[in-house]
gemmi code that builds the backbone of each chain (N, CA, C; Angstrom):
import gemmi

chains = {
    "A": [
        ("MET", (0.848, -1.196, 0.000), (0.000, 0.000, 0.000), (0.885, 1.249, 0.000)),
        ("THR", (0.614, 2.137, -0.890), (1.339, 3.396, -0.885), (0.340, 4.532, -0.710)),
        ("SER", (0.564, 5.375, 0.224), (-0.317, 6.518, 0.421), (0.542, 7.777, 0.406)),
        ("GLU", (-0.095, 8.868, 0.688), (0.608, 10.139, 0.606), (1.724, 10.263, 1.643)),
        ("VAL", (1.485, 9.704, 2.814), (2.444, 9.924, 3.902), (3.125, 8.662, 4.400)),
        ("ILE", (2.587, 7.491, 4.055), (3.152, 6.228, 4.556), (3.353, 5.265, 3.393)),
        ("HIS", (4.509, 4.622, 3.349), (4.722, 3.515, 2.410), (4.819, 2.235, 3.230)),
        ("ARG", (3.973, 1.261, 2.887), (3.897, 0.042, 3.681), (4.682, -1.078, 3.026)),
        ("GLU", (5.490, -1.753, 3.846), (6.256, -2.912, 3.390), (5.900, -4.073, 4.325)),
        ("GLU", (5.661, -5.255, 3.763), (5.269, -6.395, 4.607), (6.094, -7.617, 4.271)),
        ("PHE", (6.549, -8.324, 5.289), (7.198, -9.616, 5.091), (6.908, -10.472, 6.326)),
        ("GLY", (6.336, -11.664, 6.079), (5.977, -12.543, 7.196), (5.048, -11.839, 8.166)),
        ("ASP", (5.417, -11.902, 9.412), (4.587, -11.288, 10.460), (4.934, -9.822, 10.695)),
        ("VAL", (5.691, -9.242, 9.787), (6.193, -7.883, 10.007), (5.612, -6.910, 8.983)),
        ("ALA", (5.171, -5.763, 9.476), (4.844, -4.636, 8.588), (5.749, -3.478, 8.967)),
        ("VAL", (6.406, -2.920, 7.968), (7.206, -1.716, 8.197), (6.490, -0.562, 7.516)),
        ("LEU", (6.148, 0.427, 8.306), (5.444, 1.602, 7.787), (6.447, 2.745, 7.701)),
        ("HIS", (6.880, 3.017, 6.493), (7.876, 4.079, 6.280), (7.139, 5.418, 6.184)),
        ("ILE", (7.409, 6.300, 7.123), (6.755, 7.614, 7.102), (7.471, 8.474, 6.060)),
        ("LEU", (6.715, 8.961, 5.088), (7.334, 9.677, 3.974), (7.413, 11.186, 4.200)),
        ("THR", (6.502, 11.732, 5.003), (6.563, 13.171, 5.249), (7.720, 13.482, 6.198)),
        ("ASN", (8.367, 14.629, 6.004), (9.472, 14.955, 6.919), (8.994, 15.725, 8.138)),
        ("SER", (7.706, 16.070, 8.157), (7.179, 16.842, 9.274), (5.908, 16.172, 9.803)),
        ("VAL", (6.027, 15.562, 10.962), (4.878, 14.901, 11.593), (4.261, 15.931, 12.533)),
        ("ASP", (3.286, 16.661, 12.007), (2.772, 17.836, 12.719), (1.267, 17.979, 12.495)),
        ("ALA", (0.722, 19.131, 12.809), (-0.727, 19.339, 12.696), (-1.200, 19.213, 11.254)),
        ("VAL", (-0.320, 19.501, 10.306), (-0.710, 19.467, 8.893), (-0.789, 18.024, 8.392)),
        ("SER", (0.177, 17.219, 8.769), (0.217, 15.836, 8.267), (-0.527, 14.856, 9.173)),
        ("ALA", (-0.961, 15.319, 10.351), (-1.516, 14.409, 11.364), (-2.709, 13.604, 10.850)),
        ("SER", (-3.649, 14.267, 10.181), (-4.865, 13.543, 9.799), (-4.566, 12.450, 8.778)),
        ("ALA", (-3.655, 12.718, 7.849), (-3.291, 11.689, 6.857), (-2.572, 10.525, 7.532)),
        ("ILE", (-1.750, 10.826, 8.524), (-1.050, 9.761, 9.256), (-2.058, 8.935, 10.057)),
        ("GLU", (-2.957, 9.625, 10.734), (-3.975, 8.926, 11.528), (-4.813, 7.990, 10.663)),
        ("ALA", (-5.101, 8.430, 9.453), (-5.955, 7.630, 8.561), (-5.322, 6.293, 8.209)),
        ("THR", (-4.005, 6.213, 8.304), (-3.328, 4.953, 7.971), (-3.183, 4.039, 9.188)),
        ("ALA", (-3.524, 4.544, 10.367), (-3.292, 3.786, 11.609), (-4.427, 2.797, 11.857)),
        ("THR", (-4.623, 1.884, 10.924), (-5.685, 0.884, 11.053), (-5.065, -0.490, 11.295)),
        ("ALA", (-5.832, -1.354, 11.923), (-5.337, -2.704, 12.201), (-4.962, -3.428, 10.914)),
        ("SER", (-5.688, -3.153, 9.828), (-5.410, -3.863, 8.574), (-4.059, -3.477, 7.988)),
        ("ALA", (-3.553, -2.329, 8.370), (-2.238, -1.901, 7.871), (-1.106, -2.485, 8.705)),
        ("MET", (-1.472, -3.097, 9.828), (-0.455, -3.556, 10.765), (-0.335, -5.081, 10.732)),
        ("ARG", (0.762, -5.580, 11.311), (1.009, -7.006, 11.448), (1.423, -7.250, 12.907)),
        ("PRO", (1.546, -8.533, 13.317), (1.914, -8.771, 14.723), (3.157, -8.001, 15.176)),
        ("ILE", (4.082, -7.802, 14.272), (5.208, -6.908, 14.547), (5.103, -5.746, 13.565)),
        ("THR", (4.853, -4.579, 14.085), (4.717, -3.397, 13.225), (5.782, -2.382, 13.603)),
        ("VAL", (6.467, -1.892, 12.570), (7.584, -0.965, 12.785), (7.282, 0.347, 12.070)),
        ("LEU", (7.347, 1.438, 12.823), (7.249, 2.755, 12.196), (8.672, 3.230, 11.901)),
        ("ASP", (8.923, 3.534, 10.632), (10.261, 3.953, 10.215), (10.298, 5.475, 10.079)),
        ("PHE", (11.131, 6.110, 10.905), (11.217, 7.573, 10.952), (12.411, 8.120, 10.161)),
        ("ALA", (12.965, 7.315, 9.259), (14.193, 7.734, 8.561), (14.035, 9.068, 7.833)),
        ("ASN", (12.833, 9.337, 7.322), (12.625, 10.581, 6.561), (12.113, 11.733, 7.419)),
        ("VAL", (11.920, 11.478, 8.707), (11.241, 12.467, 9.558), (12.248, 13.407, 10.225)),
        ("ALA", (12.090, 14.684, 9.948), (12.984, 15.694, 10.529), (12.352, 16.415, 11.704)),
        ("PHE", (11.020, 16.370, 11.791), (10.346, 17.143, 12.847), (9.094, 16.410, 13.322)),
        ("ILE", (8.914, 16.396, 14.643), (7.691, 15.842, 15.259), (7.274, 16.780, 16.385)),
        ("ASN", (6.005, 17.172, 16.404), (5.520, 17.942, 17.553), (4.372, 17.184, 18.219)),
        ("SER", (3.707, 17.821, 19.190), (2.705, 17.079, 19.966), (1.498, 16.698, 19.124)),
        ("ALA", (1.174, 17.494, 18.101), (0.088, 17.111, 17.193), (0.475, 15.831, 16.445)),
        ("GLY", (1.742, 15.735, 16.091), (2.249, 14.530, 15.438), (2.275, 13.344, 16.386)),
        ("ILE", (2.680, 13.593, 17.624), (2.676, 12.515, 18.624), (1.251, 11.990, 18.798)),
        ("SER", (0.306, 12.901, 18.826), (-1.101, 12.506, 18.953), (-1.506, 11.575, 17.815)),
        ("ALA", (-1.078, 11.894, 16.606), (-1.381, 11.038, 15.447), (-0.699, 9.678, 15.591)),
        ("LEU", (0.549, 9.688, 16.047), (1.281, 8.424, 16.199), (0.647, 7.534, 17.271)),
        ("LEU", (0.008, 8.159, 18.240), (-0.639, 7.374, 19.301), (-1.794, 6.534, 18.757)),
        ("LYS", (-2.322, 6.903, 17.606), (-3.365, 6.075, 16.977), (-2.809, 4.690, 16.625)),
        ("PHE", (-1.530, 4.670, 16.202), (-0.892, 3.383, 15.932), (-0.754, 2.577, 17.219)),
        ("VAL", (-0.410, 3.265, 18.304), (-0.271, 2.587, 19.596), (-1.595, 1.959, 19.993)),
        ("VAL", (-2.677, 2.709, 19.827), (-4.008, 2.209, 20.202), (-4.401, 1.027, 19.317)),
        ("SER", (-4.189, 1.164, 17.994), (-4.544, 0.064, 17.074), (-3.747, -1.192, 17.386)),
        ("ALA", (-2.452, -1.017, 17.669), (-1.596, -2.172, 17.981), (-2.064, -2.837, 19.270)),
        ("LYS", (-2.385, -2.016, 20.232), (-2.822, -2.542, 21.523), (-4.119, -3.360, 21.369)),
        ("LYS", (-5.053, -2.811, 20.618), (-6.334, -3.495, 20.422), (-6.161, -4.829, 19.706)),
        ("SER", (-5.169, -4.900, 18.806), (-4.961, -6.106, 18.002), (-3.988, -7.075, 18.652)),
        ("GLY", (-3.408, -6.675, 19.758), (-2.402, -7.527, 20.401), (-1.093, -7.550, 19.645)),
        ("TYR", (-0.840, -6.522, 18.855), (0.387, -6.433, 18.078), (1.453, -5.649, 18.853)),
        ("THR", (2.706, -5.832, 18.435), (3.807, -5.110, 19.056), (4.299, -4.030, 18.096)),
        ("LEU", (4.440, -2.825, 18.625), (4.831, -1.682, 17.800), (6.245, -1.243, 18.162)),
        ("TYR", (7.036, -0.965, 17.140), (8.408, -0.501, 17.345), (8.653, 0.769, 16.521)),
        ("ALA", (9.692, 1.481, 16.907), (10.121, 2.675, 16.166), (11.542, 2.459, 15.666)),
        ("MET", (11.782, 2.820, 14.417), (13.098, 2.617, 13.807), (13.609, 3.936, 13.211)),
        ("ASN", (14.906, 4.123, 13.256), (15.556, 5.313, 12.680), (15.037, 6.615, 13.303)),
        ("VAL", (14.924, 6.601, 14.607), (14.480, 7.793, 15.337), (15.710, 8.636, 15.694)),
        ("THR", (15.668, 9.928, 15.400), (16.824, 10.782, 15.687), (17.015, 10.894, 17.206)),
        ("PRO", (18.210, 11.234, 17.663), (18.432, 11.404, 19.110), (17.483, 12.436, 19.723)),
        ("HIS", (17.201, 13.519, 18.988), (16.283, 14.534, 19.521), (14.888, 13.955, 19.712)),
        ("HIS", (14.423, 13.206, 18.716), (13.076, 12.629, 18.841), (13.028, 11.519, 19.883)),
        ("GLN", (14.142, 10.802, 20.040), (14.211, 9.818, 21.137), (14.033, 10.532, 22.476)),
        ("LYS", (14.671, 11.697, 22.595), (14.556, 12.477, 23.837), (13.095, 12.887, 24.073)),
        ("VAL", (12.451, 13.379, 23.021), (11.052, 13.820, 23.167), (10.141, 12.631, 23.486)),
        ("PHE", (10.364, 11.510, 22.821), (9.553, 10.315, 23.096), (9.717, 9.887, 24.558)),
        ("LYS", (10.949, 10.001, 25.070), (11.176, 9.631, 26.479), (10.488, 10.626, 27.409)),
        ("MET", (10.500, 11.905, 27.039), (9.872, 12.932, 27.893), (8.395, 12.625, 28.121)),
        ("VAL", (7.710, 12.192, 27.080), (6.270, 11.917, 27.226), (6.011, 10.413, 27.430)),
        ("GLU", (7.103, 9.669, 27.575), (7.047, 8.210, 27.814), (6.370, 7.450, 26.671)),
        ("MET", (6.467, 8.015, 25.490), (5.997, 7.346, 24.276), (6.830, 6.093, 24.012)),
        ("SER", (8.112, 6.136, 24.400), (9.013, 5.028, 24.088), (8.617, 3.746, 24.829)),
        ("ARG", (7.821, 3.872, 25.888), (7.320, 2.671, 26.573), (6.396, 1.875, 25.661)),
        ("PHE", (5.667, 2.592, 24.812), (4.655, 1.950, 23.966), (5.181, 1.669, 22.558)),
        ("MET", (6.340, 2.249, 22.245), (6.897, 2.125, 20.899), (8.417, 2.091, 21.025)),
        ("PRO", (8.966, 0.996, 21.585), (10.409, 0.954, 21.824), (11.203, 0.938, 20.516)),
        ("PRO", (12.473, 1.335, 20.601), (13.290, 1.363, 19.377), (13.677, -0.037, 18.907)),
        ("ILE", (13.830, -0.150, 17.610), (14.315, -1.402, 17.010), (15.290, -1.019, 15.902)),
        ("GLU", (16.251, -1.896, 15.650), (17.249, -1.631, 14.601), (16.887, -2.418, 13.344)),
        ("GLU", (17.288, -1.876, 12.215), (17.054, -2.541, 10.925), (17.596, -3.973, 10.956)),
        ("ARG", (18.766, -4.156, 11.576), (19.383, -5.487, 11.579), (18.538, -6.505, 12.364)),
        ("ASP", (17.736, -6.010, 13.328), (16.874, -6.908, 14.102), (15.754, -7.497, 13.245)),
        ("LEU", (15.455, -6.826, 12.139), (14.376, -7.296, 11.262), (14.868, -8.319, 10.245)),
        ("ALA", (16.186, -8.433, 10.124), (16.753, -9.299, 9.077), (16.258, -10.734, 9.203)),
        ("ALA", (16.079, -11.208, 10.418), (15.657, -12.596, 10.638), (14.261, -12.872, 10.087)),
        ("TYR", (13.469, -11.816, 9.936), (12.076, -11.998, 9.470), (11.966, -11.909, 7.950)),
        ("ARG", (13.021, -11.421, 7.302), (12.942, -11.204, 5.854), (13.131, -12.504, 5.073)),
    ],
    "B": [
        ("MET", (19.656, 45.229, 21.015), (18.753, 44.098, 20.755), (18.266, 44.133, 19.302)),
        ("GLN", (18.203, 42.973, 18.695), (17.639, 42.860, 17.348), (16.321, 42.100, 17.431)),
        ("ARG", (15.367, 42.519, 16.607), (14.040, 41.888, 16.658), (13.635, 41.386, 15.274)),
        ("VAL", (13.065, 40.212, 15.258), (12.494, 39.647, 14.027), (11.012, 39.426, 14.295)),
        ("LEU", (10.178, 40.001, 13.452), (8.724, 39.921, 13.655), (8.087, 39.144, 12.502)),
        ("VAL", (7.277, 38.151, 12.843), (6.559, 37.372, 11.828), (5.101, 37.266, 12.253)),
        ("ASN", (4.201, 37.612, 11.333), (2.763, 37.441, 11.567), (2.236, 36.366, 10.634)),
        ("ILE", (1.393, 35.493, 11.171), (0.767, 34.480, 10.309), (-0.738, 34.443, 10.575)),
        ("PRO", (-1.522, 34.084, 9.548), (-2.938, 33.806, 9.802), (-3.063, 32.506, 10.597)),
        ("SER", (-4.214, 32.312, 11.222), (-4.376, 31.134, 12.091), (-4.739, 29.896, 11.273)),
        ("VAL", (-3.804, 29.487, 10.444), (-3.935, 28.309, 9.587), (-2.702, 27.439, 9.851)),
        ("PRO", (-2.924, 26.155, 10.205), (-1.800, 25.325, 10.671), (-0.582, 25.288, 9.752)),
        ("ILE", (-0.763, 25.314, 8.438), (0.398, 25.207, 7.544), (1.414, 26.323, 7.795)),
        ("PHE", (0.933, 27.484, 8.229), (1.852, 28.617, 8.418), (2.686, 28.507, 9.695)),
        ("GLU", (2.328, 27.555, 10.549), (3.206, 27.275, 11.705), (4.593, 26.895, 11.204)),
        ("ARG", (4.626, 26.248, 10.027), (5.919, 25.834, 9.475), (6.791, 27.040, 9.107)),
        ("VAL", (6.159, 28.149, 8.772), (6.910, 29.379, 8.464), (7.617, 29.879, 9.725)),
        ("ILE", (6.885, 29.852, 10.838), (7.477, 30.285, 12.111), (8.605, 29.340, 12.520)),
        ("ARG", (8.360, 28.060, 12.298), (9.371, 27.064, 12.663), (10.658, 27.274, 11.860)),
        ("ALA", (10.501, 27.564, 10.582), (11.685, 27.832, 9.749), (12.404, 29.094, 10.230)),
        ("SER", (11.621, 30.077, 10.668), (12.236, 31.303, 11.202), (13.006, 31.002, 12.479)),
        ("ALA", (12.419, 30.169, 13.338), (13.101, 29.796, 14.587), (14.419, 29.097, 14.287)),
        ("ASP", (14.409, 28.262, 13.261), (15.626, 27.561, 12.862), (16.717, 28.564, 12.475)),
        ("GLU", (16.344, 29.554, 11.665), (17.318, 30.552, 11.211), (17.806, 31.423, 12.365)),
        ("VAL", (16.898, 31.802, 13.248), (17.287, 32.631, 14.395), (18.240, 31.849, 15.309)),
        ("GLY", (17.910, 30.587, 15.542), (18.784, 29.750, 16.368), (20.174, 29.633, 15.780)),
        ("ARG", (20.230, 29.494, 14.460), (21.541, 29.412, 13.781), (22.293, 30.728, 13.912)),
        ("ALA", (21.556, 31.840, 13.739), (22.195, 33.165, 13.825), (22.798, 33.402, 15.207)),
        ("LEU", (22.170, 32.820, 16.227), (22.673, 32.970, 17.589), (23.761, 31.951, 17.917)),
        ("GLY", (24.023, 31.039, 17.000), (25.072, 30.048, 17.228), (24.664, 28.939, 18.175)),
        ("PHE", (23.359, 28.733, 18.340), (22.904, 27.639, 19.198), (23.364, 26.304, 18.622)),
        ("SER", (23.539, 25.330, 19.497), (23.880, 23.973, 19.038), (22.688, 23.380, 18.278)),
        ("ALA", (22.977, 22.349, 17.488), (21.905, 21.711, 16.704), (20.791, 21.207, 17.609)),
        ("GLU", (21.143, 20.632, 18.750), (20.128, 20.107, 19.660), (19.270, 21.229, 20.234)),
        ("ARG", (19.919, 22.369, 20.559), (19.149, 23.497, 21.115), (18.237, 24.118, 20.068)),
        ("ILE", (18.685, 24.104, 18.832), (17.822, 24.611, 17.753), (16.584, 23.729, 17.627)),
        ("GLU", (16.765, 22.417, 17.744), (15.603, 21.512, 17.687), (14.665, 21.757, 18.867)),
        ("ASP", (15.242, 22.004, 20.037), (14.409, 22.327, 21.208), (13.622, 23.615, 20.958)),
        ("LEU", (14.309, 24.624, 20.424), (13.665, 25.914, 20.134), (12.528, 25.732, 19.129)),
        ("LYS", (12.803, 25.009, 18.056), (11.783, 24.807, 17.019), (10.545, 24.103, 17.590)),
        ("LEU", (10.781, 23.092, 18.411), (9.643, 22.354, 18.961), (8.849, 23.226, 19.937)),
        ("ALA", (9.546, 23.951, 20.800), (8.842, 24.811, 21.771), (8.033, 25.890, 21.052)),
        ("VAL", (8.627, 26.508, 20.048), (7.917, 27.559, 19.298), (6.745, 26.954, 18.530)),
        ("SER", (6.954, 25.788, 17.948), (5.878, 25.112, 17.219), (4.684, 24.856, 18.130)),
        ("GLU", (4.961, 24.353, 19.329), (3.877, 24.065, 20.274), (3.131, 25.348, 20.653)),
        ("ALA", (3.897, 26.411, 20.893), (3.271, 27.672, 21.298), (2.410, 28.248, 20.170)),
        ("VAL", (2.901, 28.168, 18.955), (2.149, 28.711, 17.815), (0.893, 27.874, 17.558)),
        ("ASN", (1.026, 26.558, 17.606), (-0.171, 25.717, 17.427), (-1.210, 25.995, 18.503)),
        ("ASN", (-0.727, 26.235, 19.715), (-1.649, 26.559, 20.808), (-2.377, 27.880, 20.521)),
        ("ALA", (-1.632, 28.848, 20.025), (-2.232, 30.151, 19.695), (-3.253, 30.019, 18.562)),
        ("ILE", (-2.920, 29.191, 17.569), (-3.841, 28.982, 16.433), (-5.108, 28.262, 16.896)),
        ("ASP", (-4.916, 27.157, 17.627), (-6.054, 26.283, 17.971), (-6.898, 26.844, 19.115)),
        ("HIS", (-6.243, 27.199, 20.204), (-6.986, 27.566, 21.418), (-7.198, 29.079, 21.518)),
        ("GLY", (-6.167, 29.857, 21.174), (-6.318, 31.307, 21.262), (-7.241, 31.834, 20.187)),
        ("ASN", (-6.867, 31.599, 18.947), (-7.619, 32.172, 17.815), (-8.672, 31.234, 17.244)),
        ("GLN", (-8.813, 30.049, 17.844), (-9.869, 29.099, 17.423), (-9.837, 28.836, 15.918)),
        ("ARG", (-8.659, 28.834, 15.350), (-8.455, 28.574, 13.899), (-9.243, 29.534, 13.011)),
        ("GLN", (-9.488, 30.742, 13.472), (-10.134, 31.738, 12.611), (-9.031, 32.397, 11.770)),
        ("PRO", (-9.014, 32.125, 10.455), (-7.897, 32.588, 9.615), (-7.672, 34.098, 9.669)),
        ("GLY", (-8.742, 34.860, 9.926), (-8.597, 36.319, 9.967), (-7.860, 36.820, 11.189)),
        ("LYS", (-7.736, 35.970, 12.189), (-7.001, 36.370, 13.386), (-5.531, 35.983, 13.228)),
        ("LEU", (-4.664, 36.879, 13.639), (-3.231, 36.659, 13.440), (-2.564, 36.090, 14.688)),
        ("VAL", (-1.503, 35.354, 14.437), (-0.559, 35.006, 15.495), (0.703, 35.800, 15.210)),
        ("GLU", (1.106, 36.586, 16.204), (2.306, 37.415, 16.042), (3.448, 36.789, 16.839)),
        ("VAL", (4.565, 36.611, 16.177), (5.735, 36.040, 16.846), (6.896, 37.024, 16.726)),
        ("VAL", (7.470, 37.380, 17.858), (8.626, 38.270, 17.881), (9.814, 37.506, 18.459)),
        ("PHE", (10.876, 37.429, 17.685), (12.135, 36.885, 18.186), (12.989, 38.069, 18.603)),
        ("ALA", (13.289, 38.187, 19.874), (14.111, 39.290, 20.385), (15.475, 38.732, 20.766)),
        ("LEU", (16.489, 39.111, 19.937), (17.833, 38.564, 20.110), (18.655, 39.526, 20.942)),
        ("ASP", (19.129, 39.077, 22.078), (19.925, 39.893, 22.973), (21.303, 39.250, 23.124)),
        ("SER", (22.223, 39.985, 23.768), (23.576, 39.447, 23.906), (23.607, 38.203, 24.786)),
        ("ASP", (22.695, 38.120, 25.732), (22.738, 36.990, 26.663), (21.584, 36.015, 26.497)),
        ("LYS", (20.592, 36.359, 25.662), (19.453, 35.445, 25.564), (18.629, 35.697, 24.306)),
        ("LEU", (17.787, 34.724, 24.016), (16.753, 34.867, 22.987), (15.402, 34.821, 23.691)),
        ("GLU", (14.578, 35.826, 23.434), (13.196, 35.786, 23.898), (12.296, 35.621, 22.686)),
        ("VAL", (11.296, 34.760, 22.817), (10.306, 34.602, 21.750), (8.937, 34.907, 22.359)),
        ("HIS", (8.262, 35.891, 21.778), (6.918, 36.252, 22.243), (5.914, 35.759, 21.208)),
        ("ILE", (4.967, 34.961, 21.643), (3.935, 34.427, 20.742), (2.590, 34.965, 21.238)),
        ("ARG", (1.959, 35.784, 20.407), (0.728, 36.457, 20.853), (-0.447, 36.077, 19.959)),
        ("ASP", (-1.570, 35.747, 20.579), (-2.782, 35.476, 19.807), (-3.784, 36.610, 20.006)),
        ("GLU", (-4.901, 36.531, 19.292), (-5.947, 37.550, 19.392), (-7.225, 36.951, 19.986)),
        ("GLY", (-7.033, 35.984, 20.867), (-8.179, 35.322, 21.490), (-8.733, 36.109, 22.662)),
        ("ASP", (-9.608, 35.436, 23.410), (-10.306, 36.090, 24.524), (-9.571, 35.977, 25.849)),
        ("GLY", (-8.377, 35.414, 25.818), (-7.596, 35.289, 27.049), (-7.891, 33.994, 27.779)),
        ("VAL", (-7.007, 33.673, 28.703), (-7.166, 32.438, 29.491), (-6.966, 32.767, 30.969)),
        ("ASP", (-7.597, 31.971, 31.829), (-7.431, 32.164, 33.275), (-6.179, 31.472, 33.784)),
        ("HIS", (-5.860, 30.348, 33.146), (-4.809, 29.499, 33.701), (-4.177, 28.678, 32.582)),
        ("VAL", (-2.855, 28.529, 32.651), (-2.162, 27.655, 31.700), (-1.479, 26.551, 32.496)),
        ("ASP", (-1.697, 25.316, 32.090), (-1.171, 24.168, 32.828), (0.121, 23.671, 32.173)),
        ("PHE", (1.252, 23.879, 32.862), (2.547, 23.409, 32.350), (2.957, 22.076, 32.992)),
        ("SER", (2.059, 21.445, 33.718), (2.462, 20.251, 34.465), (2.823, 19.102, 33.518)),
        ("ARG", (3.594, 18.174, 34.054), (4.091, 17.068, 33.242), (2.941, 16.206, 32.760)),
        ("ARG", (2.997, 15.867, 31.484), (1.954, 15.019, 30.894), (2.647, 13.923, 30.108)),
        ("ILE", (2.263, 12.697, 30.365), (2.885, 11.562, 29.670), (1.808, 10.657, 29.081)),
        ("VAL", (2.246, 9.759, 28.201), (1.332, 8.787, 27.612), (1.046, 7.720, 28.671)),
        ("GLU", (-0.223, 7.514, 28.953), (-0.603, 6.523, 29.955), (-1.689, 5.623, 29.392)),
        ("ASP", (-1.725, 4.390, 29.894), (-2.686, 3.411, 29.384), (-4.125, 3.906, 29.449)),
        ("HIS", (-4.499, 4.480, 30.582), (-5.908, 4.861, 30.717), (-6.265, 6.027, 29.789)),
        ("ASN", (-5.281, 6.894, 29.506), (-5.543, 7.985, 28.554), (-5.698, 7.452, 27.131)),
        ("LEU", (-4.877, 6.454, 26.794), (-4.986, 5.842, 25.464), (-6.360, 5.211, 25.292)),
        ("ASP", (-6.780, 4.465, 26.311), (-8.075, 3.777, 26.234), (-9.227, 4.770, 26.143)),
        ("ALA", (-9.037, 5.940, 26.765), (-10.107, 6.950, 26.765), (-10.050, 7.851, 25.539)),
        ("GLY", (-9.076, 7.620, 24.672), (-8.959, 8.435, 23.459), (-8.367, 9.816, 23.712)),
        ("MET", (-7.729, 9.995, 24.878), (-7.121, 11.304, 25.196), (-5.665, 11.288, 24.728)),
        ("HIS", (-5.452, 11.789, 23.524), (-4.131, 11.683, 22.912), (-3.431, 13.033, 22.791)),
        ("ARG", (-3.979, 14.069, 23.396), (-3.396, 15.400, 23.219), (-3.003, 15.988, 24.568)),
        ("GLY", (-2.467, 17.208, 24.511), (-2.210, 17.917, 25.763), (-0.768, 17.880, 26.233)),
        ("PHE", (0.157, 17.468, 25.347), (1.563, 17.409, 25.738), (2.289, 18.742, 25.508)),
        ("GLY", (1.683, 19.633, 24.757), (2.383, 20.811, 24.252), (2.956, 21.726, 25.318)),
        ("MET", (2.150, 22.106, 26.302), (2.640, 23.069, 27.291), (3.739, 22.463, 28.153)),
        ("TYR", (3.592, 21.177, 28.464), (4.656, 20.501, 29.221), (5.963, 20.496, 28.413)),
        ("LEU", (5.869, 20.176, 27.129), (7.081, 20.147, 26.300), (7.738, 21.523, 26.267)),
        ("ILE", (6.932, 22.570, 26.116), (7.488, 23.925, 26.100), (8.280, 24.178, 27.376)),
        ("SER", (7.652, 23.928, 28.507), (8.298, 24.250, 29.784), (9.573, 23.434, 29.997)),
        ("ALA", (9.604, 22.230, 29.423), (10.778, 21.374, 29.605), (11.907, 21.710, 28.632)),
        ("LEU", (11.591, 22.356, 27.518), (12.589, 22.547, 26.468), (13.260, 23.921, 26.507)),
        ("VAL", (12.624, 24.912, 27.146), (13.232, 26.252, 27.203), (13.730, 26.522, 28.619)),
        ("ASP", (14.524, 27.588, 28.772), (15.079, 27.878, 30.096), (14.010, 28.450, 31.027)),
        ("ASP", (13.157, 29.312, 30.525), (11.956, 29.682, 31.282), (10.888, 30.223, 30.353)),
        ("CYS", (9.680, 30.266, 30.862), (8.558, 30.744, 30.060), (7.520, 31.370, 30.979)),
        ("GLU", (6.767, 32.305, 30.431), (5.704, 32.936, 31.224), (4.542, 33.315, 30.321)),
        ("VAL", (3.396, 33.471, 30.925), (2.172, 33.778, 30.186), (1.590, 35.068, 30.725)),
        ("SER", (1.177, 35.952, 29.815), (0.354, 37.091, 30.228), (-0.894, 37.080, 29.351)),
        ("SER", (-2.039, 37.327, 29.967), (-3.288, 37.185, 29.232), (-4.280, 38.260, 29.629)),
        ("SER", (-5.029, 38.707, 28.636), (-6.099, 39.665, 28.894), (-7.242, 39.315, 27.944)),
        ("GLN", (-8.287, 40.110, 27.964), (-9.430, 39.834, 27.096), (-9.107, 40.094, 25.622)),
        ("SER", (-7.971, 40.734, 25.357), (-7.612, 40.998, 23.960), (-6.553, 40.040, 23.438)),
        ("GLY", (-6.185, 39.043, 24.241), (-5.238, 38.057, 23.742), (-4.296, 37.540, 24.811)),
        ("THR", (-3.552, 36.526, 24.420), (-2.597, 35.890, 25.338), (-1.212, 35.923, 24.701)),
        ("THR", (-0.216, 36.257, 25.501), (1.173, 36.229, 25.034), (1.958, 35.232, 25.865)),
        ("LEU", (2.600, 34.326, 25.162), (3.497, 33.372, 25.809), (4.920, 33.811, 25.481)),
        ("THR", (5.744, 33.969, 26.491), (7.139, 34.366, 26.295), (8.056, 33.202, 26.661)),
        ("LEU", (8.916, 32.843, 25.726), (9.898, 31.776, 25.936), (11.276, 32.410, 26.020)),
        ("ARG", (12.124, 31.912, 26.894), (13.506, 32.428, 26.981), (14.497, 31.278, 26.913)),
        ("LEU", (15.505, 31.498, 26.075), (16.642, 30.578, 26.032), (17.888, 31.429, 26.230)),
        ("TYR", (18.644, 31.144, 27.281), (19.847, 31.922, 27.577), (21.021, 31.367, 26.789)),
        ("ARG", (21.875, 32.255, 26.363), (23.062, 31.818, 25.616), (24.008, 31.111, 26.563)),
        ("LYS", (24.620, 30.066, 26.077), (25.540, 29.273, 26.887), (26.942, 29.405, 26.341)),
        ("ASP", (27.931, 28.980, 27.138), (29.340, 29.162, 26.758), (29.666, 28.477, 25.434)),
        ("ASN", (28.991, 27.352, 25.154), (29.338, 26.636, 23.927), (28.546, 27.132, 22.700)),
        ("ASP", (27.695, 28.169, 22.904), (27.076, 28.815, 21.745), (28.114, 29.752, 21.123)),
        ("HIS", (27.974, 29.980, 19.830), (28.958, 30.834, 19.168), (28.257, 31.684, 18.126)),
        ("ASP", (28.807, 32.897, 17.880), (28.233, 33.780, 16.878), (28.546, 33.273, 15.481)),
        ("GLU", (27.582, 33.423, 14.568), (27.842, 33.054, 13.163), (28.458, 34.219, 12.439)),
    ],
}
model = gemmi.Model(1)
for chain_id, residues in chains.items():
    chain = gemmi.Chain(chain_id)
    for i, (resn, *xyz) in enumerate(residues, 1):
        res = gemmi.Residue()
        res.name, res.seqid = resn, gemmi.SeqId(i, " ")
        for name, pos in zip(("N", "CA", "C"), xyz):
            atom = gemmi.Atom()
            atom.name, atom.element = name, gemmi.Element(name[0])
            atom.pos, atom.b_iso = gemmi.Position(*pos), 0.0
            res.add_atom(atom)
        chain.add_residue(res)
    model.add_chain(chain)
structure = gemmi.Structure()
structure.add_model(model)
structure.setup_entities()
């Protein structure tokens, strides 16, 4: 599935959702939220932030939709390629408890 | 003191204009990359708050942002044209299970502001609210 803000990649039990917008904010929030459905996710779902340069609280709010969808489905959600600044912000609001970091190499076993 | 003034209509896309200005001002002051990111996020939160809560997203109402560059600090004043507020809550807000279940996914902005800048204050009247953010220059900052 390719949408305006997310490119979805799936292999086995893993879905990697590559965020394409560089600004996860009030402008992109609704499009991001629209993709946060259980059908877009797999038992292991990874949000890839490689292209993301900015996240604010409106963006965090949108990302929490993925947390809620994953929780409802019993899926595990991870974050990949998060900048040190965004890691700091995620820790400040304790987002990282619900979306811990994962490395690309950790996914190799599933490919 | 040098001042940079930017006015935007209360439309979310224009928050990005203020954010880009904050980036340039931070660079001009020689702030570190991490401090510039802190500045951008704090200003972004304040401007979104002014757009959403102060001006109720009425495009005809402006958000005025003044960057006041001083030798020892940067002050950012973010002013809306709303009806004023009685109280602003800067208390710590985190993601919690019961909030997720209740669909309460917002409200982190003021806490983030208070945690990312050196100090901040609010003044409010019936003609609008001004949030002032301060970041003091540190020894490892350098002039461009």
